[in-house]
N, C-alpha and C positions, 0 to 999 in steps of 0.2 A: 862833230865839231860843235862845241857849245856856243850859243849866241852870247855876245858881250865879253868874251875872253880874247885876249891878245894872241895872235898867231905868231909862233916863234919861227925864225928863219929869215932869209934875205928878202922875201916878198912881203913880210909883215910891216906895214906902214901905219896901220890904224886898227883899233879894235873893231870887230864885226858886231853890228847892232841890228836889231830888227828894223826893216824899212818903215818909214813913216808916210802914211797916205792921208791927205786931207779930203775926206769924203764930202764934207759940207760944201766945198767949192766945186765939186764935180757937176758940170752942167750938161755934158754931152749925153743925150738920151740913149745913144747906142753903146755907151761904155758899159762894161760888165757890172753886175751888181756888187755891192761891197763884199759879200760873202765870197764870191768868185775871185775878186781882186785879192782878198786876204789869202786865199789858197795859192794863187799864183805868186804872191809875194813870199811864200815859203813858210808861212805860219798860219794856223787856223785853230780857233777854239770853238768846237761844236757846241750847240746849245745843250743844256742838261737833259732836255726831253729826249735827245738822241742817245745820250749816254746811259739813260735809265735802264733800257732792256739789257744792255751789255753788263751793267752792274748787277742786275738781278740774276742773269745767267751765271755770272762768276760765283755768286753766293750759293746758287743751287748746285753747282758743280763741285764746290769745295768739299762737302762731305764725301763724295765719290773719290776725289783725289786722296783724301785721308785714308779711305778703305784700301785703295790700291797701293798706297805707300806703306802699308803694314808689312813688316819683314816676313818672309816666308822661311821658316826654319828647316824646310825640306828641300831647298834648292840643290844642295850638294847631293843628297840622297837620290833626288830625281835625275840629276845628271849622270850619276853612277849607274842607275837603273837603265837609262837609255843606252849608255855605252856598252855595259856588260851583258845585259839581258836582250837587247834589241839589235843594236848595230853589230855586235860581235857574233850574233846568230844569223846574220845575213840580210836583215831588212835594209834596203838601200834607198827607198823613196825619201828624198830630202824633206818633202812636205810632211810626211808621216813622222819622221824623226823630230822635226820642229814642233809638231803638234804634241807629241808625247813629252817633249821638254816643257811645254807650256801648261798642259792641263794638270792641275793639282789633284793627284789620285787620292791623297789623304782626305780631301773634302767629300769623298763619296763612300767612305767606310765608317763604321761606328767609331765613336770617340775613343773607346777603349782599345781599338785596333790601329789607331793612326800611326803608332810607332812602327807598325809592320807594313804600312801601306806600299812601300817601295821594294818589298821583298819579292823574290821570284816564285810567287805562288798565288792562287786564288784565295779569297778571304770570304768568310760568311757575312751576309748582310741581313739575315733573318728570313723566316718563312722557308727554310731549307733551300735558299738561293745563295749564290755567290757572285762576287765581282771577279771577272776573269783575270787570269794571269796577264801581266803587262805585255809579255811577248805575243800572246795570242791576240790581244787587242790590236797591237801594231801589225801583226801578220795579216789579219783579216781586213784591216783598213787598207793595207797596201794592195791586197788582191782586188779590191774594188776599183783601183786605178782612177781615183777621183782627180778632177782638175780644178774644182772650185765652182763649177757651173751647174752641178747636178742637184736633182731632187732625190733624196735617199729615204728609204723605208727601213726602219729597224724593228725586228720582232724580238721582244724580250728586253725591255728597258733596264730592268734590274736596278742597279745603283744609279744609273745615268752616266757612268764614266765613259762607256763606249759612245754614247750619244754626244757627249762633250767633245770627244776626239773627232767624231764625224763632223761636228759643227765647225771645227777648225779647217776642214778639208772640202766641204761641200757648200752649196748655196742654201738649201733648206733640208731639215731633217724632221721626219715624222716617226715617232716611236710609240709602240704599243706594249703595254704591260698588263698581264692578266690579274695580278695580285694588287688589289686596291691600295694597300698601305705602302707598297713599294713604289707604285706609280706616284703617289702623293709626295713621298720623300724625294724621289728622283726629280720631280717637277720643281720642288723647292730648291734643291741643291743646284739645279741648272739655272734657275732664276736668280739665286743669290750670286752666282758667278757671272751673270750677264749674258747667258746664252739664249737670247731672245728668238733666234731662228730655229729653235728646237720646240716642236709641239709634242706633248705627251698625252696619251689618252689610255684609259682603262678599256680593255677589250680582249677579244679572242684573236690571237695572232694567226690562227689558221684561216681566218676570213680576210686578213690583210686590211687595207684601208682604201676601199674602192672609190670613196669620194675624192681622194687625192691622187688616184692613179691616172696615168701610168708613171712608173718610177724609172729613173736612169740606173739606179742601183738598189739592191735589197740585201740586207745583212740579217742573219738569224743567229741569235746567241743562245739558243737552246736546240735540242736535237729531236726532230720528228723521225718517224720510221721511214718516211718518204717525203719528197718535196711537195708541199701542199699545192693543189691545183690553183687556188686563188692567187698565190704568189707567182706562179708561172704566168697566169693571165695578166697580172698587174705589172709585170716587168716589161719595159719598153723594148722594142726591137733594137738589138745591138747592146742591150743593157747587161749588167753583170749581177749575179746572185752568188753570195758566199754563205754556205750553210753546212753545219754538221748533220750527218744523216746516220741513223742506225740505232739499235738497242744498246743501252748501257751494258757493259763498258766497250762494246765493239762498234765504235763509231768512226766515220771517216769525214774529214773536212773536204768539201768540194768547192771548186771554182767553176761557175756555170755561166756560159754566154748564150744569149738568145739570138739565133740566126734563122731567118726565114720561118719564124714561128716555132722552131725546135730548140730544145735545150742541149747544148754541147757541154758535157760534164768532164771535168778534169780533176781526179783525186789529188789532194795536196799532202796531208799527213794524217795519221791516226790521232784522234782526240778523245777527250772525255768531257761531255757537257751534261748539264741537268736536262732531263726529258722535257720536251715541249708539251704543255698541258693543253688538252682539247676540251675546253669548256669556257664559260663566260658569255657575255652578251654580244660582243663584237660590234656594239653600236658606238 
């Protein structure tokens, strides 16, 4: 209701105006200060010194709002990918489905391949590495059974796409990439999209990340011949490990749960992943 405008209807007898208070004649020492009385009276003009931080904050946030407001030309393609490649194949976790709808896969592939980003296939990202098929990213994420409170270790950052999906599902994500140029690209892509809770480092995935262990969940996006001992040790009791194991092209994706210090392995589906490289500093 605007101050100073006449109210229409049977109760309208006079225009509503701001209350007038004569502060100069107030002698009661126990009466509220003028600032408090103005607030109680229904109107208050805060001093400019208090508005200044808010004004500066709005100016700083404005460029970010412009970036987020940019139209996404792949919204329809991403929605079709989720429905046809993920939901129709049996992925049911609503959080995983929502994450796959949100994360822009085209931002993690080379510019010349962006038109193919939502197709049902892996794509090359350089250095003989690939970004995984969307269904495989969704399936492995679902197998981790994340609730949003977990600390997750990823071995094989690659493009950074899987790490972005994990960041939508878990509390903190630590990702290791052995190829320096891919680690740098993934880190930049994740930073550009605002995934501040993902930490990427160059290193040997076989060594894991002992400084950040133990982990509630571990996901491996490249295939070793057997589950590395360091990853077994760094998995928390009751935690889950999702990993492809075997020589190319005879590999099996396993869902593993750690119970009483032992790994309970459950085969999921045959897969084909790039081999896990055993070299690098691991620091």
